[in-house]
C-alpha positions as CSV (number, residue, x, y, z in Angstrom):
1,X,-6.9,81.2,35.1
2,X,-8.9,83.5,32.9
3,X,-12.6,84.0,33.9
4,X,-15.5,83.7,31.6
5,X,-16.1,86.3,28.8
6,X,-19.2,87.7,27.2
7,X,-20.5,85.7,24.3
8,X,-18.9,82.4,25.3
9,X,-20.9,79.2,25.3
10,X,-20.8,77.3,28.5
11,X,-22.4,74.1,29.9
12,X,-24.6,75.5,32.7
13,X,-26.3,73.7,35.6
14,X,-29.9,74.8,35.6
15,X,-30.9,72.2,38.2
16,X,-33.7,73.4,40.5
17,X,-35.5,75.3,37.8
18,X,-39.3,75.3,37.9
19,X,-42.2,75.1,35.4
20,X,-41.3,75.9,31.8
21,X,-37.7,77.1,32.7
22,X,-34.9,75.1,31.1
23,X,-33.7,72.3,33.4
24,X,-30.6,70.2,33.9
25,X,-27.1,70.7,32.4
26,X,-27.3,72.3,29.0
27,X,-25.4,74.9,26.9
28,X,-26.0,78.5,27.7
29,X,-24.7,81.7,26.3
30,X,-22.8,83.8,28.8
31,X,-24.2,87.2,27.8
32,X,-22.6,89.2,30.6
33,X,-20.1,88.3,33.3
34,X,-21.0,90.1,36.6
35,X,-17.7,89.3,38.2
36,X,-18.1,92.0,40.9
37,X,-21.1,89.9,42.4
38,X,-19.9,86.5,41.2
39,X,-22.9,86.1,39.0
40,X,-23.5,85.7,35.2
41,X,-26.3,86.7,32.9
42,X,-27.0,83.6,30.7
43,X,-29.3,82.6,27.9
44,X,-30.3,78.9,28.0
45,X,-30.2,76.9,24.8
46,X,-32.2,73.9,23.6
47,X,-31.8,71.5,20.7
48,X,-35.6,71.3,20.4
49,X,-36.0,73.1,17.0
50,X,-39.7,73.7,17.4
51,X,-39.0,76.3,20.1
52,X,-37.7,78.6,17.3
53,X,-41.4,79.3,16.6
54,X,-41.6,81.3,19.8
55,X,-40.8,85.0,19.7
56,X,-37.4,86.2,21.1
57,X,-35.4,83.1,20.1
58,X,-32.4,82.7,17.8
59,X,-31.3,79.6,15.9
60,X,-27.5,78.9,16.3
61,X,-25.9,76.5,13.8
62,X,-23.4,74.1,15.5
63,X,-19.8,74.9,14.6
64,X,-16.4,73.9,16.0
65,X,-16.0,77.5,17.3
66,X,-19.2,77.6,19.4
67,X,-18.7,74.0,20.6
68,X,-22.4,73.1,20.1
69,X,-22.9,69.4,19.1
70,X,-26.2,70.2,17.4
71,X,-28.0,73.2,16.0
72,X,-29.6,74.9,19.0
73,X,-32.1,77.6,19.8
74,X,-31.1,80.4,22.1
75,X,-34.1,81.0,24.3
76,X,-33.5,84.8,24.7
77,X,-36.8,85.2,26.4
78,X,-35.5,83.0,29.3
79,X,-32.5,85.2,30.0
80,X,-31.5,84.8,33.6
81,X,-28.9,85.5,36.2
82,X,-27.1,82.6,37.9
83,X,-24.3,82.2,40.4
84,X,-21.0,81.6,38.5
85,X,-20.7,78.2,40.4
86,X,-23.4,77.0,37.9
87,X,-20.9,77.5,35.0
88,X,-19.5,74.0,34.5
89,X,-17.1,74.4,31.5
90,X,-16.6,76.6,28.5
91,X,-17.4,74.8,25.3
92,X,-17.0,77.6,22.7
93,X,-17.7,81.2,21.6
94,X,-20.4,82.7,19.4
95,X,-19.5,84.5,16.2
96,X,-20.2,88.2,15.8
97,X,-23.3,87.5,13.7
98,X,-25.0,85.5,16.4
99,X,-23.9,88.0,19.1
100,X,-25.4,90.9,17.1
101,X,-28.7,89.0,16.4
102,X,-29.1,88.1,20.1
103,X,-28.4,91.7,21.2
104,X,-31.0,93.0,18.7
105,X,-33.6,90.5,20.0
106,X,-32.9,91.7,23.6
107,X,-33.3,95.3,22.5
108,X,-36.7,94.4,20.9
109,X,-37.8,92.3,23.8
110,X,-37.0,94.8,26.4
111,X,-38.0,97.8,24.3
112,X,-34.5,99.4,24.6
């Protein structure tokens, strides 16, 4: 079985999150598979469109390719590392435009 790849959209279990962190099972973007430590860098998504007003977010239109059922906001500022056991199932893959936009937001946010 092939493992997860970068830029895939997965249902992720964010149970146990605190405060303003995204909670529950929701789509997340697998930004980097850290297979050597069985972890993954993910960006949680939300369907709450008003969150797009925050800096370091990216609106993703739902398509059959990305598997999102609604337009969603990638909360790039909430990028986190999770154990790969939190990855429930792959639902799709981002297109190159979304991937490049998110990478640019990360470069800006982290001053890279």
